[in-house]
C-alpha positions as CSV (number, residue, x, y, z in Angstrom):
1,M,-29.4,16.0,3.4
2,S,-27.9,14.3,0.3
3,N,-29.3,11.3,-1.5
4,T,-26.0,10.2,-2.7
5,T,-23.9,7.4,-1.2
6,S,-20.3,8.0,-0.4
7,T,-17.7,5.6,-1.8
8,V,-15.0,6.9,0.5
9,H,-14.0,4.4,3.1
10,S,-12.6,5.5,6.5
11,Y,-9.9,2.9,6.9
12,R,-7.2,3.8,9.3
13,P,-3.8,2.1,9.4
14,A,-4.8,0.1,12.5
15,R,-7.7,-1.5,10.6
16,L,-5.7,-2.8,7.6
17,T,-4.1,-6.2,8.2
18,V,-1.4,-7.9,6.1
19,S,-3.9,-10.2,4.6
20,R,-6.3,-7.4,3.7
21,V,-3.5,-5.4,2.1
22,V,-2.4,-8.4,0.1
23,K,-6.0,-9.1,-1.0
24,L,-6.3,-5.5,-2.2
25,M,-2.9,-5.7,-4.0
26,R,-4.0,-9.0,-5.6
27,A,-7.0,-7.1,-7.0
28,G,-4.6,-4.5,-8.6
29,A,-3.8,-1.9,-5.9
30,G,-0.2,-0.8,-5.5
31,L,1.6,-0.1,-2.2
32,H,3.5,3.2,-2.2
33,C,6.0,4.6,0.2
34,S,6.6,8.4,0.5
35,Y,9.4,9.9,2.5
36,S,8.2,13.4,3.3
37,P,6.9,12.5,5.8
38,K,7.4,8.8,5.7
39,A,4.1,7.1,5.0
40,W,2.7,4.1,3.3
41,A,-0.5,4.0,1.3
42,L,-2.3,1.9,-1.2
43,S,-3.1,3.3,-4.7
44,N,-6.7,3.6,-3.6
45,G,-5.7,6.2,-1.1
46,W,-5.9,4.0,2.1
47,E,-3.2,4.6,4.6
48,V,-1.2,1.5,5.6
49,G,0.7,1.4,8.9
50,E,4.4,0.9,8.7
51,P,4.5,-2.4,10.6
52,V,1.9,-3.9,8.2
53,A,3.6,-2.5,5.1
54,L,7.0,-3.9,6.1
55,K,5.5,-7.4,6.6
56,V,3.7,-7.1,3.2
57,I,6.8,-6.2,1.2
58,D,8.7,-9.0,2.9
59,R,6.5,-11.5,1.1
60,T,7.8,-13.3,-2.0
61,D,4.7,-12.5,-4.0
62,I,5.2,-8.8,-3.5
63,V,7.9,-7.0,-5.5
64,G,9.3,-3.5,-5.9
65,V,8.8,-2.1,-9.3
66,G,12.2,-0.4,-9.3
67,D,11.1,3.2,-9.0
68,C,13.9,4.4,-6.7
69,L,15.8,7.7,-6.9
70,F,19.4,6.4,-6.7
71,G,20.4,3.2,-8.3
72,A,19.8,0.1,-6.3
73,E,18.0,1.9,-3.4
74,F,14.7,0.9,-1.8
75,S,11.8,0.9,-4.3
76,Q,8.9,3.2,-3.5
77,T,6.2,1.2,-5.2
78,F,5.3,-2.4,-4.7
79,R,3.0,-4.8,-6.7
80,Y,1.5,-8.2,-6.2
81,V,3.0,-10.7,-8.7
82,G,1.6,-14.0,-7.2
């Protein structure tokens, strides 16, 4: 048995709400989209469900940072700019 405390949280996409994701982003986390396979995750490693991620990026205080592969395509990283 170990005496250390784990700092890894077992959040699943179903547990993260829009307000929780925005709160984490306000504190500095970024929201990333990957395409192989398509998945959303915060920079702290927590997976975010697609329905929640799409609602988050639709907010006016969340912006894409412009890291797309081809010109004016969809950004893959989003930040809070409140």
